[in-house]
C-alpha positions as CSV (number, residue, x, y, z in Angstrom):
1,X,-0.1,0.1,0.0
2,X,1.3,3.5,-1.1
3,X,2.3,5.8,2.0
4,X,0.0,8.8,2.3
5,X,2.7,11.1,0.8
6,X,2.5,8.9,-2.3
7,X,-1.3,9.1,-2.9
8,X,-2.2,9.5,-6.5
9,X,-4.1,12.6,-5.7
10,X,-1.2,14.1,-3.7
11,X,1.1,13.3,-6.5
12,X,-1.2,14.8,-9.1
13,X,-1.9,17.8,-7.2
14,X,1.7,18.5,-6.7
15,X,2.4,17.9,-10.5
16,X,-0.2,20.3,-11.2
17,X,1.6,23.0,-8.8
18,X,5.0,22.3,-10.5
19,X,3.6,22.7,-14.0
20,X,1.9,25.9,-13.0
21,X,5.0,27.5,-11.6
22,X,7.0,26.3,-14.5
23,X,4.7,27.9,-16.8
24,X,4.7,31.1,-14.8
25,X,8.6,31.2,-14.9
26,X,8.5,30.4,-18.6
27,X,6.2,33.3,-19.2
28,X,8.4,35.5,-17.0
29,X,11.6,34.5,-18.8
30,X,9.7,35.3,-22.4
31,X,8.5,38.6,-21.2
32,X,11.9,39.6,-19.7
33,X,14.4,38.2,-22.5
34,X,13.2,40.9,-24.7
35,X,14.9,43.2,-22.3
36,X,12.1,45.9,-22.5
37,X,13.8,48.4,-20.0
38,X,17.3,48.1,-21.9
39,X,17.5,51.8,-22.8
40,X,16.9,52.7,-19.0
41,X,19.3,50.2,-17.5
42,X,22.7,50.9,-16.1
43,X,25.4,48.4,-16.9
44,X,24.9,46.8,-13.5
45,X,21.2,46.4,-14.1
46,X,21.9,44.8,-17.5
47,X,24.4,42.2,-16.0
48,X,21.8,41.5,-13.1
49,X,18.9,41.1,-15.7
50,X,21.1,38.8,-17.9
51,X,21.9,36.7,-14.5
52,X,18.4,36.6,-13.6
53,X,17.3,35.3,-17.0
54,X,20.0,32.7,-16.8
55,X,18.6,31.4,-13.4
56,X,15.1,31.2,-14.8
57,X,16.2,28.9,-17.6
58,X,18.4,26.7,-15.0
59,X,15.2,26.6,-12.7
60,X,13.1,25.4,-15.8
61,X,15.7,22.8,-16.8
62,X,15.7,21.5,-13.0
63,X,11.9,21.6,-12.9
64,X,11.5,19.6,-16.2
65,X,14.2,17.0,-15.2
66,X,12.7,16.6,-11.7
67,X,9.4,15.3,-13.5
68,X,11.1,12.6,-14.8
69,X,12.7,11.4,-11.4
70,X,13.1,7.8,-10.9
71,X,13.7,7.8,-7.0
72,X,10.2,7.8,-5.8
73,X,10.1,11.6,-5.8
74,X,7.0,13.3,-7.2
75,X,7.3,12.9,-10.9
76,X,5.4,11.4,-13.9
77,X,7.0,8.1,-13.3
78,X,5.7,7.9,-9.8
79,X,2.3,9.1,-10.9
80,X,2.1,6.5,-13.6
81,X,2.9,3.7,-11.0
82,X,0.2,4.9,-8.8
83,X,-2.4,5.6,-11.7
84,X,-1.7,2.1,-13.3
85,X,-2.3,0.5,-9.9
86,X,-6.0,1.8,-10.1
87,X,-8.7,0.1,-12.1
88,X,-8.1,1.7,-15.7
89,X,-9.3,0.6,-19.2
90,X,-6.2,-1.0,-21.3
91,X,-6.8,1.9,-23.7
92,X,-6.0,4.5,-20.7
93,X,-3.4,2.6,-19.4
94,X,-1.7,2.7,-22.9
95,X,-2.3,6.3,-23.2
96,X,-0.7,7.1,-19.8
97,X,2.2,4.8,-20.6
98,X,3.0,6.4,-24.0
99,X,2.7,10.0,-22.6
100,X,5.0,9.2,-19.8
101,X,7.5,7.7,-22.2
102,X,7.1,10.8,-24.6
103,X,7.8,13.0,-21.7
104,X,10.8,11.0,-20.9
105,X,12.0,11.0,-24.3
106,X,11.6,14.6,-24.7
107,X,13.3,15.6,-21.3
108,X,16.3,13.4,-22.0
109,X,18.0,16.0,-24.1
110,X,17.9,18.5,-21.4
111,X,19.3,16.1,-19.0
112,X,22.3,15.1,-21.1
113,X,23.2,18.2,-23.0
114,X,22.2,20.9,-20.4
115,X,21.6,19.8,-16.7
116,X,24.3,17.0,-16.6
117,X,27.0,19.0,-18.4
118,X,26.2,22.5,-17.2
119,X,24.0,22.6,-14.0
120,X,24.6,19.3,-12.2
121,X,27.0,16.4,-12.4
122,X,29.5,19.0,-13.6
123,X,33.1,17.7,-14.4
124,X,36.0,19.5,-12.8
125,X,37.1,21.0,-16.1
126,X,33.6,22.4,-17.2
127,X,33.0,26.1,-16.9
128,X,29.6,27.0,-15.2
129,X,29.7,30.6,-16.1
130,X,26.4,31.8,-17.2
131,X,25.4,31.3,-20.8
132,X,23.9,34.7,-20.8
133,X,20.8,34.8,-22.9
134,X,21.4,31.7,-24.9
135,X,18.3,29.7,-25.5
136,X,18.1,26.1,-24.3
137,X,17.4,24.0,-26.9
138,X,13.9,22.6,-27.2
139,X,12.7,24.1,-23.8
140,X,9.4,25.1,-25.1
141,X,8.9,21.7,-26.6
142,X,9.5,20.0,-23.5
143,X,7.4,22.3,-21.5
144,X,4.5,21.5,-23.8
145,X,5.0,17.8,-23.6
146,X,4.9,18.1,-19.7
147,X,1.5,19.8,-19.9
148,X,0.1,17.3,-22.2
149,X,1.5,14.5,-20.2
150,X,-0.3,15.7,-17.0
151,X,-3.5,16.3,-19.1
152,X,-3.3,12.5,-20.1
153,X,-3.2,11.6,-16.3
154,X,-6.2,13.7,-15.6
155,X,-8.0,12.7,-18.8
156,X,-8.8,16.3,-19.5
157,X,-7.4,19.6,-20.5
158,X,-5.9,21.3,-17.4
159,X,-6.2,25.0,-17.2
160,X,-3.3,27.2,-16.0
161,X,-3.6,31.0,-15.4
162,X,-1.4,33.6,-13.9
163,X,-3.3,36.0,-11.7
164,X,-1.3,39.3,-11.7
165,X,-3.7,40.9,-9.4
166,X,-7.3,42.5,-8.9
167,X,-7.1,45.0,-11.5
168,X,-5.4,43.0,-14.4
169,X,-7.0,40.2,-16.2
170,X,-5.6,36.6,-15.6
171,X,-3.2,35.5,-18.1
172,X,-4.2,32.0,-19.7
173,X,-0.8,30.4,-19.9
174,X,-1.9,27.7,-22.3
175,X,-3.3,30.2,-24.7
176,X,0.1,32.4,-24.4
177,X,2.2,29.3,-25.5
178,X,-0.4,27.5,-27.7
179,X,-0.4,24.4,-25.5
């Protein structure tokens, strides 16, 4: 019997939150990477802004790779294990397995080409100086696959909104990124 912390509902709720914050971070990264205040920035502000953009990219890579964790932590793999232990039709089982595999396949390039070589498991000779404003290859694609993978677990299209405040309208993050 799974531990309480490993109940399917707890895992899915956590994954939903992970993806929401990932989408919010990606939204902020996309808005800021155009450097809209460049003309008013000091050189120090410019360097700080570039560093924050790099940190946002690193955060996204780490969040995405964590969703493929194999050590019993909250991940699509754990959700699949728990979901397949429930009574599902063979078709739903296959759909969940295929979506989980699609995510694993999509995130593997981020793991090997970015996280493992640049953020974590860094060899002694590797430079970890920020790669300022360099796009992480296929980041948007992997985010889209993550969103659709959780949709498959829930068997519905999950909505994700950024609520900037009481005066501004909510931002539909799926619509912004056409996911």
